[in-house]
C-alpha positions, 0 to 999 in steps of 0.5 A, spaced: 177 779 229 170 778 233 167 773 229 174 769 229 174 769 236 167 767 237 168 761 232 174 759 235 171 759 242 165 755 239 169 750 236 174 749 242 169 749 248 167 742 249 169 739 256 168 732 254 173 732 248 178 735 253 177 730 258 178 724 252 184 728 249 187 728 256 185 720 257 188 719 250 195 722 252 195 719 259 194 712 256 199 713 250 205 712 254 212 714 252 213 716 245 221 716 246 222 709 242 218 712 236 221 719 236 228 715 236 226 712 229 225 719 226 230 720 220 227 726 217 230 733 218 226 736 224 225 742 228 221 742 234 218 749 235 215 750 243 212 756 246 216 759 252 210 760 255 206 754 254 201 753 260 200 746 258 206 742 255 212 744 259 218 747 256 222 741 258 218 736 254 219 740 248 226 739 249 226 732 251 222 731 244 228 734 240 233 730 244 230 724 242 230 726 235 237 725 232 239 732 229 233 735 231 233 743 232 230 746 238 227 753 237 223 756 243 219 762 241 218 767 246 211 770 248 208 763 245 203 759 249 200 753 247 196 756 241 198 757 234 197 764 232 196 766 225 201 772 226 207 767 227 205 762 220 211 765 216 216 765 222 214 757 223 214 756 216 221 759 215 224 755 221 221 749 218 224 750 211 231 752 214 231 745 217 228 741 211 
């Protein structure tokens, strides 16, 4: 576990990269027009405790994809914990 956490930290601690990512998000603009074109079965999985993306944003994504299912995952933040891989896979499989 320690090695995994160290590797994650080493991979993710790059302040300049964070700044570039935030700038890219800000200049990208409104994606709702593109979301409305999605015709595939869709499930939006959103962490209830996500400190970066508000729950309302995930709900807006789901509202702009016809027939999308919104699932809020209690206790989940912004990261994808491997322990939830099967739960997420089952949600995606059910939506497909």
